[in-house]
N, C-alpha and C positions, 0 to 999 in steps of 0.2 A: 290697669295694664298688666299684660301677663308677659312673664320673660319669654326670649325665644327658647323654640325647642332645641335641646342639645342632640346633635347626631348620634346615634347608636355607634359606637367604635369598634363595637365587638366583630362586625362583619367587615370593616373597611380592609383587612387582611385578604379577602376571599380573590378579589382580582389579582391581586400581585401574587398569589399562590398559583393561580392558574396560569400566569403569564411566564413565571419561572419554570413551572412543569412543562411548558409547550417549550421554552426555550432549550432546557435539558434534553429532553426528547429530540429535538431538532439535532442537537450536537451530537447525540448518539447515533443517530441515523448517518450524518455525515462522516462521522468516525469511522462507522461499518464500512460504508462506500468506499471510504480512501483505503480500507484495509483488505478490499476484496481481492481476492489470489486470481492471477490471470497466467493464461499459458503460452507462451511465444515459440514456434518453430522456426528454425532457421540453421544456417550455417556461420560458423565461427570465422570473424573477420580478424581479431586479435585477443591475445589474451597477456594481461599485465599483471603478472604473478606479483610483484611488489606492491602495488595499490589495490591487488584482489577484484579487478574489473574485466569484464568480459564483453566484448562487442560483437552481436550476432546480427546478421543481415537475414531477412524473410527470403525465403527461397524462390517464392513466386511475384515479389516485387522488390520496390526499394527501401521498404521500410527498414530501420536499423536501430537498435537499441543497445546502449552501454549498460549491463546490468553491474552491480556491485554486490560481491559476495561478503560473507561473513563466517565467524567459526560455526555459526548455525546451519549453515547451507549444506545440504544433503547432496552426494553424487553418488549417480548409476551410471554404470559401463565405463567408470574409469575410477581409479583409486583416490585421487587428489585434483584438487583445483590444475595444478601443475601439469597433470597429465593432459589437459586438453590441448588441442594444437588447431592451427587455421584448417580451414574447412571440414573439419568434423560436424557433422549434422546432429543437432541438441535439440532438446524441447527443455524450454526454462520456466517455472512456475515462479511466478514473483508477485510481489505486492508495491504499489507506489507509496514510497514514504517521503514527504515532501517534494524534493525534486528530482529524488534518487530512485532508479527500478531495484528493489532490493530482491535477489534471487532466493528463493526458498529452496529450491530444489533443481538440478541440472542434470539431463538424463542424455548421454552420449549414445543415439541410435546406431 
């Protein structure tokens, strides 16, 4: 009677490696999609200087976004965030971070 043949364990890691690579690639693609930059045009509804938030309503419809700003947000057409006023027409370049719309750039038209 011959002993049972032992499985070659040197190749058992290959399927795990491929599965891990596919998972990592999927996470990278999802991360890039989440960081996609979008531009929104509209009129300022409110400016909350204390909370660094800006509510903007699309001129052509009822769509409204509240954007969060940071120290990295760039402004054109105004010197500071506090210079923005209700009814100013703006273009906001932003990314979605979690459940927030993070403004990268605010341009007063």
